[in-house]
PDB file with SEQRES, HELIX, SHEET and CRYST1 records, atoms N, CA, C and O in Angstrom:
SEQRES   1 A   87  MET THR HIS LEU GLY TYR THR ARG ILE SER THR ALA GLY          
SEQRES   2 A   87  GLN ASP ASP GLN LEU GLN ARG ASP ALA LEU THR PHE ALA          
SEQRES   3 A   87  GLY VAL GLN ALA ARG ASP ILE TYR SER ASP VAL THR SER          
SEQRES   4 A   87  GLY SER LYS GLU ALA LYS SER TRP PRO GLY MET GLN LYS          
SEQRES   5 A   87  LEU MET SER TYR ALA GLN ASN GLY ASP THR ILE VAL VAL          
SEQRES   6 A   87  TRP ARG ILE ASP ARG LEU GLY ARG SER LEU LEU ASP VAL          
SEQRES   7 A   87  LEU ASN THR VAL ASN GLU LEU ARG THR                          
HELIX    1 AA1 GLN A   17  PHE A   25  1                                   9    
HELIX    2 AA2 ALA A   30  ASP A   32  5                                   3    
HELIX    3 AA3 ALA A   44  SER A   46  5                                   3    
HELIX    4 AA4 PRO A   48  TYR A   56  1                                   9    
HELIX    5 AA5 ILE A   68  LEU A   71  5                                   4    
HELIX    6 AA6 LEU A   75  ARG A   86  1                                  12    
SHEET    1 AA1 3 ILE A  33  VAL A  37  0                                        
SHEET    2 AA1 3 HIS A   3  ILE A   9  1                                        
SHEET    3 AA1 3 THR A  62  VAL A  65  1                                        
CRYST1    1.000    1.000    1.000  90.00  90.00  90.00 P 1           1          
ATOM      1  N   MET A   1       6.393 -15.802   6.717  1.00  0.00           N  
ATOM      2  CA  MET A   1       5.292 -15.063   6.121  1.00  0.00           C  
ATOM      3  C   MET A   1       4.964 -13.862   7.016  1.00  0.00           C  
ATOM      4  O   MET A   1       4.735 -14.012   8.216  1.00  0.00           O  
ATOM      5  N   THR A   2       4.947 -12.694   6.422  1.00  0.00           N  
ATOM      6  CA  THR A   2       4.707 -11.452   7.137  1.00  0.00           C  
ATOM      7  C   THR A   2       3.501 -10.738   6.551  1.00  0.00           C  
ATOM      8  O   THR A   2       3.275 -10.778   5.342  1.00  0.00           O  
ATOM      9  N   HIS A   3       2.733 -10.090   7.402  1.00  0.00           N  
ATOM     10  CA  HIS A   3       1.659  -9.213   6.941  1.00  0.00           C  
ATOM     11  C   HIS A   3       2.260  -7.820   6.788  1.00  0.00           C  
ATOM     12  O   HIS A   3       2.757  -7.240   7.754  1.00  0.00           O  
ATOM     13  N   LEU A   4       2.212  -7.290   5.576  1.00  0.00           N  
ATOM     14  CA  LEU A   4       2.716  -5.954   5.282  1.00  0.00           C  
ATOM     15  C   LEU A   4       1.537  -5.063   4.935  1.00  0.00           C  
ATOM     16  O   LEU A   4       0.616  -5.488   4.238  1.00  0.00           O  
ATOM     17  N   GLY A   5       1.563  -3.837   5.417  1.00  0.00           N  
ATOM     18  CA  GLY A   5       0.471  -2.917   5.155  1.00  0.00           C  
ATOM     19  C   GLY A   5       0.897  -1.768   4.271  1.00  0.00           C  
ATOM     20  O   GLY A   5       2.077  -1.433   4.172  1.00  0.00           O  
ATOM     21  N   TYR A   6      -0.096  -1.171   3.630  1.00  0.00           N  
ATOM     22  CA  TYR A   6       0.172  -0.014   2.777  1.00  0.00           C  
ATOM     23  C   TYR A   6      -0.957   0.993   2.940  1.00  0.00           C  
ATOM     24  O   TYR A   6      -2.133   0.635   2.880  1.00  0.00           O  
ATOM     25  N   THR A   7      -0.590   2.265   3.149  1.00  0.00           N  
ATOM     26  CA  THR A   7      -1.565   3.348   3.203  1.00  0.00           C  
ATOM     27  C   THR A   7      -1.190   4.403   2.175  1.00  0.00           C  
ATOM     28  O   THR A   7      -0.029   4.565   1.801  1.00  0.00           O  
ATOM     29  N   ARG A   8      -2.220   5.112   1.736  1.00  0.00           N  
ATOM     30  CA  ARG A   8      -1.979   6.234   0.814  1.00  0.00           C  
ATOM     31  C   ARG A   8      -3.029   7.298   1.066  1.00  0.00           C  
ATOM     32  O   ARG A   8      -4.222   7.013   1.165  1.00  0.00           O  
ATOM     33  N   ILE A   9      -2.555   8.534   1.168  1.00  0.00           N  
ATOM     34  CA  ILE A   9      -3.431   9.695   1.220  1.00  0.00           C  
ATOM     35  C   ILE A   9      -2.994  10.651   0.123  1.00  0.00           C  
ATOM     36  O   ILE A   9      -1.865  10.575  -0.362  1.00  0.00           O  
ATOM     37  N   SER A  10      -3.891  11.551  -0.266  1.00  0.00           N  
ATOM     38  CA  SER A  10      -3.613  12.425  -1.409  1.00  0.00           C  
ATOM     39  C   SER A  10      -2.854  13.685  -1.045  1.00  0.00           C  
ATOM     40  O   SER A  10      -2.056  14.177  -1.843  1.00  0.00           O  
ATOM     41  N   THR A  11      -3.087  14.215   0.144  1.00  0.00           N  
ATOM     42  CA  THR A  11      -2.427  15.462   0.526  1.00  0.00           C  
ATOM     43  C   THR A  11      -1.910  15.367   1.954  1.00  0.00           C  
ATOM     44  O   THR A  11      -2.398  14.571   2.756  1.00  0.00           O  
ATOM     45  N   ALA A  12      -0.925  16.183   2.252  1.00  0.00           N  
ATOM     46  CA  ALA A  12      -0.355  16.201   3.601  1.00  0.00           C  
ATOM     47  C   ALA A  12      -1.382  16.680   4.626  1.00  0.00           C  
ATOM     48  O   ALA A  12      -1.218  16.432   5.820  1.00  0.00           O  
ATOM     49  N   GLY A  13      -2.426  17.356   4.183  1.00  0.00           N  
ATOM     50  CA  GLY A  13      -3.470  17.820   5.080  1.00  0.00           C  
ATOM     51  C   GLY A  13      -4.396  16.707   5.537  1.00  0.00           C  
ATOM     52  O   GLY A  13      -5.184  16.894   6.464  1.00  0.00           O  
ATOM     53  N   GLN A  14      -4.308  15.557   4.897  1.00  0.00           N  
ATOM     54  CA  GLN A  14      -5.130  14.413   5.280  1.00  0.00           C  
ATOM     55  C   GLN A  14      -4.383  13.566   6.306  1.00  0.00           C  
ATOM     56  O   GLN A  14      -3.194  13.768   6.549  1.00  0.00           O  
ATOM     57  N   ASP A  15      -5.092  12.626   6.897  1.00  0.00           N  
ATOM     58  CA  ASP A  15      -4.533  11.769   7.937  1.00  0.00           C  
ATOM     59  C   ASP A  15      -4.814  10.316   7.568  1.00  0.00           C  
ATOM     60  O   ASP A  15      -5.939   9.974   7.201  1.00  0.00           O  
ATOM     61  N   ASP A  16      -3.801   9.465   7.662  1.00  0.00           N  
ATOM     62  CA  ASP A  16      -4.004   8.054   7.320  1.00  0.00           C  
ATOM     63  C   ASP A  16      -4.270   7.179   8.553  1.00  0.00           C  
ATOM     64  O   ASP A  16      -4.156   5.955   8.481  1.00  0.00           O  
ATOM     65  N   GLN A  17      -4.621   7.804   9.680  1.00  0.00           N  
ATOM     66  CA  GLN A  17      -4.793   7.038  10.915  1.00  0.00           C  
ATOM     67  C   GLN A  17      -5.907   5.996  10.804  1.00  0.00           C  
ATOM     68  O   GLN A  17      -5.763   4.897  11.339  1.00  0.00           O  
ATOM     69  N   LEU A  18      -6.998   6.308  10.133  1.00  0.00           N  
ATOM     70  CA  LEU A  18      -8.077   5.334   9.941  1.00  0.00           C  
ATOM     71  C   LEU A  18      -7.555   4.091   9.218  1.00  0.00           C  
ATOM     72  O   LEU A  18      -7.888   2.963   9.580  1.00  0.00           O  
ATOM     73  N   GLN A  19      -6.733   4.317   8.190  1.00  0.00           N  
ATOM     74  CA  GLN A  19      -6.138   3.199   7.454  1.00  0.00           C  
ATOM     75  C   GLN A  19      -5.192   2.400   8.348  1.00  0.00           C  
ATOM     76  O   GLN A  19      -5.235   1.170   8.361  1.00  0.00           O  
ATOM     77  N   ARG A  20      -4.341   3.099   9.094  1.00  0.00           N  
ATOM     78  CA  ARG A  20      -3.385   2.431   9.989  1.00  0.00           C  
ATOM     79  C   ARG A  20      -4.106   1.608  11.058  1.00  0.00           C  
ATOM     80  O   ARG A  20      -3.695   0.491  11.372  1.00  0.00           O  
ATOM     81  N   ASP A  21      -5.182   2.169  11.614  1.00  0.00           N  
ATOM     82  CA  ASP A  21      -5.948   1.436  12.618  1.00  0.00           C  
ATOM     83  C   ASP A  21      -6.516   0.144  12.036  1.00  0.00           C  
ATOM     84  O   ASP A  21      -6.477  -0.904  12.680  1.00  0.00           O  
ATOM     85  N   ALA A  22      -7.041   0.226  10.820  1.00  0.00           N  
ATOM     86  CA  ALA A  22      -7.601  -0.963  10.177  1.00  0.00           C  
ATOM     87  C   ALA A  22      -6.519  -2.008   9.911  1.00  0.00           C  
ATOM     88  O   ALA A  22      -6.758  -3.205  10.066  1.00  0.00           O  
ATOM     89  N   LEU A  23      -5.334  -1.557   9.512  1.00  0.00           N  
ATOM     90  CA  LEU A  23      -4.243  -2.492   9.229  1.00  0.00           C  
ATOM     91  C   LEU A  23      -3.747  -3.173  10.497  1.00  0.00           C  
ATOM     92  O   LEU A  23      -3.509  -4.381  10.496  1.00  0.00           O  
ATOM     93  N   THR A  24      -3.587  -2.414  11.578  1.00  0.00           N  
ATOM     94  CA  THR A  24      -3.128  -3.039  12.814  1.00  0.00           C  
ATOM     95  C   THR A  24      -4.197  -3.972  13.374  1.00  0.00           C  
ATOM     96  O   THR A  24      -3.863  -5.005  13.954  1.00  0.00           O  
ATOM     97  N   PHE A  25      -5.474  -3.629  13.212  1.00  0.00           N  
ATOM     98  CA  PHE A  25      -6.558  -4.517  13.624  1.00  0.00           C  
ATOM     99  C   PHE A  25      -6.508  -5.828  12.839  1.00  0.00           C  
ATOM    100  O   PHE A  25      -6.873  -6.884  13.355  1.00  0.00           O  
ATOM    101  N   ALA A  26      -6.052  -5.748  11.582  1.00  0.00           N  
ATOM    102  CA  ALA A  26      -5.940  -6.934  10.725  1.00  0.00           C  
ATOM    103  C   ALA A  26      -4.666  -7.732  11.001  1.00  0.00           C  
ATOM    104  O   ALA A  26      -4.436  -8.763  10.370  1.00  0.00           O  
ATOM    105  N   GLY A  27      -3.840  -7.265  11.936  1.00  0.00           N  
ATOM    106  CA  GLY A  27      -2.657  -8.020  12.316  1.00  0.00           C  
ATOM    107  C   GLY A  27      -1.337  -7.520  11.771  1.00  0.00           C  
ATOM    108  O   GLY A  27      -0.315  -8.189  11.925  1.00  0.00           O  
ATOM    109  N   VAL A  28      -1.336  -6.364  11.142  1.00  0.00           N  
ATOM    110  CA  VAL A  28      -0.096  -5.790  10.611  1.00  0.00           C  
ATOM    111  C   VAL A  28       0.610  -5.030  11.735  1.00  0.00           C  
ATOM    112  O   VAL A  28      -0.006  -4.209  12.415  1.00  0.00           O  
ATOM    113  N   GLN A  29       1.888  -5.302  11.928  1.00  0.00           N  
ATOM    114  CA  GLN A  29       2.689  -4.564  12.902  1.00  0.00           C  
ATOM    115  C   GLN A  29       2.935  -3.147  12.366  1.00  0.00           C  
ATOM    116  O   GLN A  29       3.121  -2.959  11.164  1.00  0.00           O  
ATOM    117  N   ALA A  30       2.935  -2.166  13.251  1.00  0.00           N  
ATOM    118  CA  ALA A  30       3.138  -0.771  12.837  1.00  0.00           C  
ATOM    119  C   ALA A  30       4.429  -0.605  12.035  1.00  0.00           C  
ATOM    120  O   ALA A  30       4.474   0.194  11.099  1.00  0.00           O  
ATOM    121  N   ARG A  31       5.472  -1.347  12.388  1.00  0.00           N  
ATOM    122  CA  ARG A  31       6.756  -1.234  11.684  1.00  0.00           C  
ATOM    123  C   ARG A  31       6.684  -1.767  10.250  1.00  0.00           C  
ATOM    124  O   ARG A  31       7.569  -1.493   9.440  1.00  0.00           O  
ATOM    125  N   ASP A  32       5.631  -2.526   9.939  1.00  0.00           N  
ATOM    126  CA  ASP A  32       5.489  -3.137   8.615  1.00  0.00           C  
ATOM    127  C   ASP A  32       4.485  -2.406   7.738  1.00  0.00           C  
ATOM    128  O   ASP A  32       3.987  -2.969   6.763  1.00  0.00           O  
ATOM    129  N   ILE A  33       4.185  -1.158   8.077  1.00  0.00           N  
ATOM    130  CA  ILE A  33       3.260  -0.359   7.271  1.00  0.00           C  
ATOM    131  C   ILE A  33       4.058   0.634   6.433  1.00  0.00           C  
ATOM    132  O   ILE A  33       4.859   1.406   6.961  1.00  0.00           O  
ATOM    133  N   TYR A  34       3.833   0.605   5.141  1.00  0.00           N  
ATOM    134  CA  TYR A  34       4.463   1.515   4.193  1.00  0.00           C  
ATOM    135  C   TYR A  34       3.415   2.533   3.763  1.00  0.00           C  
ATOM    136  O   TYR A  34       2.239   2.197   3.629  1.00  0.00           O  
ATOM    137  N   SER A  35       3.838   3.774   3.546  1.00  0.00           N  
ATOM    138  CA  SER A  35       2.879   4.847   3.287  1.00  0.00           C  
ATOM    139  C   SER A  35       3.361   5.799   2.212  1.00  0.00           C  
ATOM    140  O   SER A  35       4.557   5.959   1.966  1.00  0.00           O  
ATOM    141  N   ASP A  36       2.385   6.421   1.587  1.00  0.00           N  
ATOM    142  CA  ASP A  36       2.664   7.485   0.632  1.00  0.00           C  
ATOM    143  C   ASP A  36       1.681   8.622   0.840  1.00  0.00           C  
ATOM    144  O   ASP A  36       0.531   8.408   1.223  1.00  0.00           O  
ATOM    145  N   VAL A  37       2.153   9.841   0.579  1.00  0.00           N  
ATOM    146  CA  VAL A  37       1.300  11.015   0.474  1.00  0.00           C  
ATOM    147  C   VAL A  37       1.465  11.473  -0.957  1.00  0.00           C  
ATOM    148  O   VAL A  37       2.432  12.154  -1.300  1.00  0.00           O  
ATOM    149  N   THR A  38       0.510  11.092  -1.788  1.00  0.00           N  
ATOM    150  CA  THR A  38       0.598  11.419  -3.210  1.00  0.00           C  
ATOM    151  C   THR A  38      -0.778  11.366  -3.831  1.00  0.00           C  
ATOM    152  O   THR A  38      -1.624  10.563  -3.438  1.00  0.00           O  
ATOM    153  N   SER A  39      -0.989  12.224  -4.796  1.00  0.00           N  
ATOM    154  CA  SER A  39      -2.260  12.171  -5.513  1.00  0.00           C  
ATOM    155  C   SER A  39      -2.231  10.956  -6.441  1.00  0.00           C  
ATOM    156  O   SER A  39      -1.175  10.378  -6.696  1.00  0.00           O  
ATOM    157  N   GLY A  40      -3.361  10.598  -6.918  1.00  0.00           N  
ATOM    158  CA  GLY A  40      -3.448   9.451  -7.809  1.00  0.00           C  
ATOM    159  C   GLY A  40      -3.060   9.768  -9.234  1.00  0.00           C  
ATOM    160  O   GLY A  40      -3.426   9.022 -10.142  1.00  0.00           O  
ATOM    161  N   SER A  41      -2.336  10.844  -9.464  1.00  0.00           N  
ATOM    162  CA  SER A  41      -2.021  11.238 -10.837  1.00  0.00           C  
ATOM    163  C   SER A  41      -0.840  10.469 -11.420  1.00  0.00           C  
ATOM    164  O   SER A  41      -0.615  10.516 -12.629  1.00  0.00           O  
ATOM    165  N   LYS A  42      -0.091   9.767 -10.590  1.00  0.00           N  
ATOM    166  CA  LYS A  42       1.055   8.989 -11.063  1.00  0.00           C  
ATOM    167  C   LYS A  42       0.763   7.506 -10.863  1.00  0.00           C  
ATOM    168  O   LYS A  42      -0.057   7.135 -10.024  1.00  0.00           O  
ATOM    169  N   GLU A  43       1.436   6.668 -11.635  1.00  0.00           N  
ATOM    170  CA  GLU A  43       1.266   5.232 -11.468  1.00  0.00           C  
ATOM    171  C   GLU A  43       1.809   4.801 -10.111  1.00  0.00           C  
ATOM    172  O   GLU A  43       2.773   5.372  -9.602  1.00  0.00           O  
ATOM    173  N   ALA A  44       1.176   3.792  -9.539  1.00  0.00           N  
ATOM    174  CA  ALA A  44       1.552   3.315  -8.205  1.00  0.00           C  
ATOM    175  C   ALA A  44       3.017   2.910  -8.135  1.00  0.00           C  
ATOM    176  O   ALA A  44       3.666   3.116  -7.110  1.00  0.00           O  
ATOM    177  N   LYS A  45       3.545   2.340  -9.207  1.00  0.00           N  
ATOM    178  CA  LYS A  45       4.931   1.864  -9.147  1.00  0.00           C  
ATOM    179  C   LYS A  45       5.939   3.001  -8.988  1.00  0.00           C  
ATOM    180  O   LYS A  45       7.107   2.748  -8.690  1.00  0.00           O  
ATOM    181  N   SER A  46       5.506   4.250  -9.181  1.00  0.00           N  
ATOM    182  CA  SER A  46       6.417   5.390  -9.024  1.00  0.00           C  
ATOM    183  C   SER A  46       6.352   5.994  -7.619  1.00  0.00           C  
ATOM    184  O   SER A  46       7.150   6.874  -7.297  1.00  0.00           O  
ATOM    185  N   TRP A  47       5.433   5.549  -6.790  1.00  0.00           N  
ATOM    186  CA  TRP A  47       5.303   6.089  -5.434  1.00  0.00           C  
ATOM    187  C   TRP A  47       6.404   5.530  -4.541  1.00  0.00           C  
ATOM    188  O   TRP A  47       6.620   4.318  -4.534  1.00  0.00           O  
ATOM    189  N   PRO A  48       7.108   6.374  -3.787  1.00  0.00           N  
ATOM    190  CA  PRO A  48       8.241   5.907  -2.969  1.00  0.00           C  
ATOM    191  C   PRO A  48       7.879   4.811  -1.957  1.00  0.00           C  
ATOM    192  O   PRO A  48       8.601   3.821  -1.835  1.00  0.00           O  
ATOM    193  N   GLY A  49       6.783   4.979  -1.244  1.00  0.00           N  
ATOM    194  CA  GLY A  49       6.374   3.977  -0.264  1.00  0.00           C  
ATOM    195  C   GLY A  49       6.028   2.653  -0.921  1.00  0.00           C  
ATOM    196  O   GLY A  49       6.355   1.588  -0.397  1.00  0.00           O  
ATOM    197  N   MET A  50       5.365   2.720  -2.074  1.00  0.00           N  
ATOM    198  CA  MET A  50       5.023   1.504  -2.814  1.00  0.00           C  
ATOM    199  C   MET A  50       6.291   0.820  -3.312  1.00  0.00           C  
ATOM    200  O   MET A  50       6.385  -0.407  -3.290  1.00  0.00           O  
ATOM    201  N   GLN A  51       7.267   1.609  -3.763  1.00  0.00           N  
ATOM    202  CA  GLN A  51       8.534   1.035  -4.206  1.00  0.00           C  
ATOM    203  C   GLN A  51       9.231   0.297  -3.062  1.00  0.00           C  
ATOM    204  O   GLN A  51       9.769  -0.792  -3.263  1.00  0.00           O  
ATOM    205  N   LYS A  52       9.225   0.884  -1.867  1.00  0.00           N  
ATOM    206  CA  LYS A  52       9.833   0.232  -0.706  1.00  0.00           C  
ATOM    207  C   LYS A  52       9.096  -1.050  -0.358  1.00  0.00           C  
ATOM    208  O   LYS A  52       9.717  -2.071  -0.062  1.00  0.00           O  
ATOM    209  N   LEU A  53       7.772  -0.994  -0.393  1.00  0.00           N  
ATOM    210  CA  LEU A  53       6.971  -2.182  -0.116  1.00  0.00           C  
ATOM    211  C   LEU A  53       7.287  -3.290  -1.109  1.00  0.00           C  
ATOM    212  O   LEU A  53       7.496  -4.438  -0.717  1.00  0.00           O  
ATOM    213  N   MET A  54       7.321  -2.953  -2.381  1.00  0.00           N  
ATOM    214  CA  MET A  54       7.583  -3.938  -3.429  1.00  0.00           C  
ATOM    215  C   MET A  54       8.975  -4.552  -3.279  1.00  0.00           C  
ATOM    216  O   MET A  54       9.155  -5.747  -3.513  1.00  0.00           O  
ATOM    217  N   SER A  55       9.948  -3.747  -2.894  1.00  0.00           N  
ATOM    218  CA  SER A  55      11.302  -4.288  -2.771  1.00  0.00           C  
ATOM    219  C   SER A  55      11.460  -5.127  -1.499  1.00  0.00           C  
ATOM    220  O   SER A  55      12.324  -6.002  -1.441  1.00  0.00           O  
ATOM    221  N   TYR A  56      10.636  -4.870  -0.486  1.00  0.00           N  
ATOM    222  CA  TYR A  56      10.724  -5.613   0.767  1.00  0.00           C  
ATOM    223  C   TYR A  56       9.913  -6.908   0.738  1.00  0.00           C  
ATOM    224  O   TYR A  56      10.331  -7.912   1.314  1.00  0.00           O  
ATOM    225  N   ALA A  57       8.765  -6.891   0.075  1.00  0.00           N  
ATOM    226  CA  ALA A  57       7.856  -8.045   0.072  1.00  0.00           C  
ATOM    227  C   ALA A  57       8.536  -9.278  -0.520  1.00  0.00           C  
ATOM    228  O   ALA A  57       9.263  -9.207  -1.511  1.00  0.00           O  
ATOM    229  N   GLN A  58       8.268 -10.405   0.129  1.00  0.00           N  
ATOM    230  CA  GLN A  58       8.831 -11.678  -0.322  1.00  0.00           C  
ATOM    231  C   GLN A  58       7.702 -12.664  -0.591  1.00  0.00           C  
ATOM    232  O   GLN A  58       6.569 -12.471  -0.148  1.00  0.00           O  
ATOM    233  N   ASN A  59       8.027 -13.710  -1.315  1.00  0.00           N  
ATOM    234  CA  ASN A  59       7.057 -14.749  -1.619  1.00  0.00           C  
ATOM    235  C   ASN A  59       6.440 -15.267  -0.308  1.00  0.00           C  
ATOM    236  O   ASN A  59       7.161 -15.629   0.621  1.00  0.00           O  
ATOM    237  N   GLY A  60       5.128 -15.298  -0.246  1.00  0.00           N  
ATOM    238  CA  GLY A  60       4.429 -15.774   0.937  1.00  0.00           C  
ATOM    239  C   GLY A  60       3.932 -14.666   1.846  1.00  0.00           C  
ATOM    240  O   GLY A  60       3.094 -14.914   2.713  1.00  0.00           O  
ATOM    241  N   ASP A  61       4.435 -13.433   1.667  1.00  0.00           N  
ATOM    242  CA  ASP A  61       3.951 -12.311   2.467  1.00  0.00           C  
ATOM    243  C   ASP A  61       2.533 -11.953   2.027  1.00  0.00           C  
ATOM    244  O   ASP A  61       2.128 -12.234   0.899  1.00  0.00           O  
ATOM    245  N   THR A  62       1.794 -11.333   2.930  1.00  0.00           N  
ATOM    246  CA  THR A  62       0.441 -10.870   2.646  1.00  0.00           C  
ATOM    247  C   THR A  62       0.436  -9.347   2.695  1.00  0.00           C  
ATOM    248  O   THR A  62       0.873  -8.750   3.678  1.00  0.00           O  
ATOM    249  N   ILE A  63      -0.060  -8.723   1.628  1.00  0.00           N  
ATOM    250  CA  ILE A  63      -0.177  -7.267   1.574  1.00  0.00           C  
ATOM    251  C   ILE A  63      -1.596  -6.910   2.006  1.00  0.00           C  
ATOM    252  O   ILE A  63      -2.571  -7.413   1.448  1.00  0.00           O  
ATOM    253  N   VAL A  64      -1.700  -6.040   3.001  1.00  0.00           N  
ATOM    254  CA  VAL A  64      -2.998  -5.645   3.534  1.00  0.00           C  
ATOM    255  C   VAL A  64      -3.206  -4.162   3.257  1.00  0.00           C  
ATOM    256  O   VAL A  64      -2.330  -3.342   3.532  1.00  0.00           O  
ATOM    257  N   VAL A  65      -4.373  -3.823   2.708  1.00  0.00           N  
ATOM    258  CA  VAL A  65      -4.748  -2.433   2.470  1.00  0.00           C  
ATOM    259  C   VAL A  65      -6.142  -2.200   3.034  1.00  0.00           C  
ATOM    260  O   VAL A  65      -6.939  -3.129   3.159  1.00  0.00           O  
ATOM    261  N   TRP A  66      -6.421  -0.963   3.367  1.00  0.00           N  
ATOM    262  CA  TRP A  66      -7.718  -0.578   3.906  1.00  0.00           C  
ATOM    263  C   TRP A  66      -8.797  -0.733   2.846  1.00  0.00           C  
ATOM    264  O   TRP A  66      -9.871  -1.272   3.112  1.00  0.00           O  
ATOM    265  N   ARG A  67      -8.501  -0.254   1.639  1.00  0.00           N  
ATOM    266  CA  ARG A  67      -9.393  -0.396   0.490  1.00  0.00           C  
ATOM    267  C   ARG A  67      -8.527  -0.663  -0.729  1.00  0.00           C  
ATOM    268  O   ARG A  67      -7.388  -0.203  -0.809  1.00  0.00           O  
ATOM    269  N   ILE A  68      -9.069  -1.397  -1.661  1.00  0.00           N  
ATOM    270  CA  ILE A  68      -8.302  -1.801  -2.848  1.00  0.00           C  
ATOM    271  C   ILE A  68      -7.828  -0.590  -3.657  1.00  0.00           C  
ATOM    272  O   ILE A  68      -6.806  -0.676  -4.337  1.00  0.00           O  
ATOM    273  N   ASP A  69      -8.540   0.525  -3.599  1.00  0.00           N  
ATOM    274  CA  ASP A  69      -8.127   1.697  -4.371  1.00  0.00           C  
ATOM    275  C   ASP A  69      -6.842   2.339  -3.839  1.00  0.00           C  
ATOM    276  O   ASP A  69      -6.292   3.235  -4.479  1.00  0.00           O  
ATOM    277  N   ARG A  70      -6.365   1.897  -2.690  1.00  0.00           N  
ATOM    278  CA  ARG A  70      -5.087   2.391  -2.174  1.00  0.00           C  
ATOM    279  C   ARG A  70      -3.920   1.845  -2.997  1.00  0.00           C  
ATOM    280  O   ARG A  70      -2.817   2.389  -2.940  1.00  0.00           O  
ATOM    281  N   LEU A  71      -4.153   0.769  -3.766  1.00  0.00           N  
ATOM    282  CA  LEU A  71      -3.084   0.135  -4.549  1.00  0.00           C  
ATOM    283  C   LEU A  71      -2.871   0.749  -5.930  1.00  0.00           C  
ATOM    284  O   LEU A  71      -1.977   0.320  -6.659  1.00  0.00           O  
ATOM    285  N   GLY A  72      -3.667   1.737  -6.298  1.00  0.00           N  
ATOM    286  CA  GLY A  72      -3.479   2.335  -7.611  1.00  0.00           C  
ATOM    287  C   GLY A  72      -4.448   3.461  -7.876  1.00  0.00           C  
ATOM    288  O   GLY A  72      -5.418   3.655  -7.143  1.00  0.00           O  
ATOM    289  N   ARG A  73      -4.176   4.198  -8.929  1.00  0.00           N  
ATOM    290  CA  ARG A  73      -4.976   5.374  -9.256  1.00  0.00           C  
ATOM    291  C   ARG A  73      -6.175   5.045 -10.119  1.00  0.00           C  
ATOM    292  O   ARG A  73      -7.088   5.859 -10.253  1.00  0.00           O  
ATOM    293  N   SER A  74      -6.183   3.856 -10.707  1.00  0.00           N  
ATOM    294  CA  SER A  74      -7.278   3.413 -11.564  1.00  0.00           C  
ATOM    295  C   SER A  74      -7.356   1.895 -11.477  1.00  0.00           C  
ATOM    296  O   SER A  74      -6.474   1.253 -10.907  1.00  0.00           O  
ATOM    297  N   LEU A  75      -8.407   1.329 -12.038  1.00  0.00           N  
ATOM    298  CA  LEU A  75      -8.531  -0.126 -12.027  1.00  0.00           C  
ATOM    299  C   LEU A  75      -7.344  -0.780 -12.721  1.00  0.00           C  
ATOM    300  O   LEU A  75      -6.816  -1.780 -12.234  1.00  0.00           O  
ATOM    301  N   LEU A  76      -6.923  -0.234 -13.837  1.00  0.00           N  
ATOM    302  CA  LEU A  76      -5.780  -0.781 -14.564  1.00  0.00           C  
ATOM    303  C   LEU A  76      -4.505  -0.698 -13.720  1.00  0.00           C  
ATOM    304  O   LEU A  76      -3.708  -1.636 -13.703  1.00  0.00           O  
ATOM    305  N   ASP A  77      -4.315   0.412 -13.029  1.00  0.00           N  
ATOM    306  CA  ASP A  77      -3.138   0.577 -12.181  1.00  0.00           C  
ATOM    307  C   ASP A  77      -3.167  -0.418 -11.014  1.00  0.00           C  
ATOM    308  O   ASP A  77      -2.136  -0.991 -10.662  1.00  0.00           O  
ATOM    309  N   VAL A  78      -4.344  -0.622 -10.420  1.00  0.00           N  
ATOM    310  CA  VAL A  78      -4.482  -1.606  -9.338  1.00  0.00           C  
ATOM    311  C   VAL A  78      -4.144  -2.999  -9.862  1.00  0.00           C  
ATOM    312  O   VAL A  78      -3.411  -3.744  -9.212  1.00  0.00           O  
ATOM    313  N   LEU A  79      -4.668  -3.350 -11.021  1.00  0.00           N  
ATOM    314  CA  LEU A  79      -4.385  -4.660 -11.615  1.00  0.00           C  
ATOM    315  C   LEU A  79      -2.895  -4.833 -11.901  1.00  0.00           C  
ATOM    316  O   LEU A  79      -2.337  -5.905 -11.666  1.00  0.00           O  
ATOM    317  N   ASN A  80      -2.254  -3.789 -12.405  1.00  0.00           N  
ATOM    318  CA  ASN A  80      -0.812  -3.843 -12.654  1.00  0.00           C  
ATOM    319  C   ASN A  80      -0.041  -4.052 -11.357  1.00  0.00           C  
ATOM    320  O   ASN A  80       0.915  -4.826 -11.320  1.00  0.00           O  
ATOM    321  N   THR A  81      -0.451  -3.366 -10.293  1.00  0.00           N  
ATOM    322  CA  THR A  81       0.200  -3.522  -8.999  1.00  0.00           C  
ATOM    323  C   THR A  81       0.032  -4.952  -8.478  1.00  0.00           C  
ATOM    324  O   THR A  81       0.995  -5.566  -8.016  1.00  0.00           O  
ATOM    325  N   VAL A  82      -1.179  -5.471  -8.553  1.00  0.00           N  
ATOM    326  CA  VAL A  82      -1.442  -6.832  -8.102  1.00  0.00           C  
ATOM    327  C   VAL A  82      -0.622  -7.835  -8.917  1.00  0.00           C  
ATOM    328  O   VAL A  82      -0.040  -8.760  -8.352  1.00  0.00           O  
ATOM    329  N   ASN A  83      -0.574  -7.657 -10.232  1.00  0.00           N  
ATOM    330  CA  ASN A  83       0.216  -8.567 -11.069  1.00  0.00           C  
ATOM    331  C   ASN A  83       1.695  -8.485 -10.740  1.00  0.00           C  
ATOM    332  O   ASN A  83       2.384  -9.505 -10.737  1.00  0.00           O  
ATOM    333  N   GLU A  84       2.191  -7.296 -10.466  1.00  0.00           N  
ATOM    334  CA  GLU A  84       3.604  -7.147 -10.096  1.00  0.00           C  
ATOM    335  C   GLU A  84       3.890  -7.859  -8.772  1.00  0.00           C  
ATOM    336  O   GLU A  84       4.926  -8.505  -8.616  1.00  0.00           O  
ATOM    337  N   LEU A  85       2.965  -7.734  -7.827  1.00  0.00           N  
ATOM    338  CA  LEU A  85       3.129  -8.416  -6.542  1.00  0.00           C  
ATOM    339  C   LEU A  85       3.113  -9.934  -6.725  1.00  0.00           C  
ATOM    340  O   LEU A  85       3.849 -10.648  -6.043  1.00  0.00           O  
ATOM    341  N   ARG A  86       2.303 -10.415  -7.616  1.00  0.00           N  
ATOM    342  CA  ARG A  86       2.216 -11.855  -7.850  1.00  0.00           C  
ATOM    343  C   ARG A  86       3.498 -12.418  -8.428  1.00  0.00           C  
ATOM    344  O   ARG A  86       3.848 -13.566  -8.152  1.00  0.00           O  
ATOM    345  N   THR A  87       4.211 -11.623  -9.233  1.00  0.00           N  
ATOM    346  CA  THR A  87       5.445 -12.104  -9.819  1.00  0.00           C  
ATOM    347  C   THR A  87       6.579 -11.861  -8.861  1.00  0.00           C  
ATOM    348  O   THR A  87       7.725 -12.197  -9.163  1.00  0.00           O  
TER     349      THR A  87                                                      
END                                                                             
């Protein structure tokens, strides 16, 4: 069982260090953090970092995010991401 982290920022001008600090404080190793720089205009499943996370995650792993809105652009998108992770 591994703790995997995910960060997302909207523009390259932003910094995800606050998110990374929270994830490492929660026990996620820096090497296990996946990231995206993308606006919320696309579905989460199309984000490259999210795709890598989804393909790497295995049954029993824990996905850690700074805030739940990092998992999708809308409530429906977050729910779809969570359901995909569950399967």
